[in-house]
Structures are given as C-alpha cells and as structure tokens.
C-alpha positions in Angstrom: -9.0 66.4 -24.0 -11.1 62.7 -23.3 -13.6 62.7 -20.3 -12.9 60.7 -17.2 -14.9 58.1 -18.8 -12.9 57.4 -21.8 -9.8 57.4 -20.0 -11.0 54.5 -17.9 -12.2 52.8 -20.6 -8.5 53.1 -22.2 -7.3 52.1 -19.5 -8.7 48.6 -19.0 -8.3 48.1 -22.2 -4.6 48.7 -21.8 -4.6 47.0 -18.6 -6.4 43.9 -20.4 -3.8 43.9 -23.4 -1.1 43.6 -21.1 -2.7 41.5 -18.7 -3.3 39.2 -21.7 -0.2 39.3 -23.3 1.7 38.1 -19.8 -1.2 35.4 -19.6 -0.3 33.8 -22.5 -3.5 34.8 -24.3 -6.2 33.3 -24.8 -5.2 30.2 -26.4 -4.0 28.7 -23.2 -7.4 29.0 -21.8 -9.2 26.5 -25.0 -5.8 24.3 -24.6 -6.6 23.3 -21.2 -10.2 22.4 -21.9 -9.0 20.1 -24.4 -6.5 18.3 -22.4 -9.7 17.0 -19.5 -10.4 13.8 -20.2 -13.9 13.2 -21.5 -15.9 11.1 -18.6 -19.2 11.2 -19.6 -20.7 9.0 -22.8 -24.6 9.2 -22.9 -26.2 6.1 -23.8 -27.1 5.0 -27.4 -30.7 5.6 -28.7 -33.1 3.1 -29.2 -32.7 4.2 -32.9 -28.8 3.8 -33.1 -28.4 0.0 -33.2 -24.8 -0.2 -34.4 -23.7 1.7 -30.9 -25.7 -0.2 -28.8 -24.1 -3.4 -30.1 -20.9 -2.0 -29.9 -22.1 -1.2 -26.1 -23.1 -4.7 -25.5 -20.3 -6.5 -27.3 -18.2 -4.4 -24.9 -19.6 -4.9 -21.6 -19.4 -8.8 -22.8 -15.4 -9.1 -23.3 -15.4 -6.5 -20.1 -17.5 -9.1 -17.8 -15.5 -11.9 -19.6 -12.3 -10.3 -18.4 -13.2 -9.6 -15.1 -14.6 -13.9 -14.9 -11.6 -14.9 -15.7 -9.4 -13.0 -13.0 -11.8 -14.8 -10.1 -10.5 -17.9 -9.0 -12.7 -21.5 -9.2 -13.7 -23.3 -7.4 -10.7 -25.9 -8.0 -8.5 -23.0 -7.4 -10.1 -22.2 -3.9 -9.4 -25.3 -2.9 -5.5 -25.7 -3.7 -5.7 -22.3 -1.8 -7.3 -23.6 1.0 -4.9 -27.1 0.7 -1.6 -24.8 0.7 -2.7 -22.4 3.6 -3.4 -25.7 5.6 -0.3 -27.1 4.2 2.0 -24.1 5.9 0.3 -23.4 8.6 2.3 -22.2 11.9 2.1 -23.7 15.7 0.6 -23.4 17.9 -2.8 -23.0 16.9 -5.3 -20.7 18.9 -8.2 -22.8 19.9 -9.8 -24.0 17.0 -8.1 -21.6 14.9 -4.9 -22.5 12.5 -2.7 -19.3 12.2 0.3 -18.8 9.5 3.3 -16.2 9.7 4.6 -14.0 7.1 7.8 -15.8 6.0 5.1 -19.4 5.4 2.9 -17.0 3.8 5.3 -15.7 1.3 5.9 -19.8 0.5 2.2 -20.3 -0.5 1.7 -17.6 -2.4 4.5 -18.6 -4.3 2.9 -22.3 -5.0 -0.7 -20.5 -4.9 -0.4 -19.6 -8.7 -0.2 -15.9 -10.6 -4.4 -15.6 -9.9 -3.6 -15.7 -6.1 -0.7 -13.5 -6.0 -2.5 -10.1 -5.7 -3.6 -11.4 -2.2 0.0 -12.3 -1.0 1.3 -8.7 -0.1 2.6 -7.4 3.2 -0.1 -4.8 3.3 -3.2 -7.5 3.2 -1.1 -9.9 6.0 -0.8 -6.4 7.9 -4.4 -5.5 7.9 -5.2 -9.2 8.9 -3.0 -9.2 11.4 -4.1 -8.9 15.1 -2.5 -9.2 18.6 -1.4 -12.3 17.9 2.4 -13.4 20.1 3.8 -14.5 17.6 2.7 -12.1 14.4 0.5 -14.1 12.9 -3.1 -14.2 10.6 -5.3 -16.7 11.0 -6.2 -18.9 7.7 -9.4 -18.7 7.8 -9.6 -14.8 7.9 -7.5 -14.6 4.9 -9.2 -17.1 2.7 -12.6 -15.4 3.7 -10.8 -12.4 2.5 -9.4 -13.9 -0.6 -13.3 -15.1 -1.6 -14.9 -11.5 -1.2 -12.2 -9.6 -3.0 -11.5 -11.9 -5.5 
C-alpha cells in the first residue's frame, strides 16, 4: 500500500507528464527563445581592435547614408522656388498659401529626396482653419527643414 504523500507525488508526476505531452513538450519553450532577436550587443573592449574598427566603419557608413538623404542648400532653394511659383491666391496677410492639388504638382517636380514630404498625411497635419483648404508655404517649408 502506498502512503498519501506517495499517491500525491505520483499524481503530480502523471499530471506533469500528460500536461507536457499536451502542451508539446519542453522543445517549444527553448525554440521560442531562439526566435527573439538580439537587440543588445556589448561595446567592444579596448583590446578588441578589430571589433572597434568594425564599429567605427559601420557607424561612418550609416552616417554617410543618412547624410545623402538630407536636402542640400540647392535642393532647398529649388523647393522654395517651386512652392512660391505654385502658391494659391488669396494670400492670408503676408503669408503665401498652397492648395492640395498644387501641393501634389510641386511634389512631382521637387525630386526624389522631397517625395517623402508630399503626402496627404503631412498636408492634413499642417492644415489649419483656412476656408479654402490650403496650407502655409512657410509652415510646410519649415517642416521640411526640421524633418529633412
């Protein structure tokens, strides 16, 4: 005859066995952790020269790529010229305005670097209480300079 404790232990053992079979075993637990991407890498130590050089080079390449995405002075001047050329009358005080149709035309002519700024979402974000549904050219240009 088995004692009460032995029966409880046996019951727990069977429960664990059946539960693990039903759940799929321990393999699924270890696999799920393998699928989580690594997001932290320690900085290389001073004696790891090759790793330090690799880190410096990859950072330089990243910064060069980001720098190429920025608008240079000539591109900004061209954008301002296009916005000014396509403004929609009447002006609000001293401020030039542009409607959505002309906004899209400027977006087509402005070039590939500027394309990201000529979206309906950005137009709507800058749209305020204008009765003609226009945005301020100056506000849009300032937005591009801050974000680009």
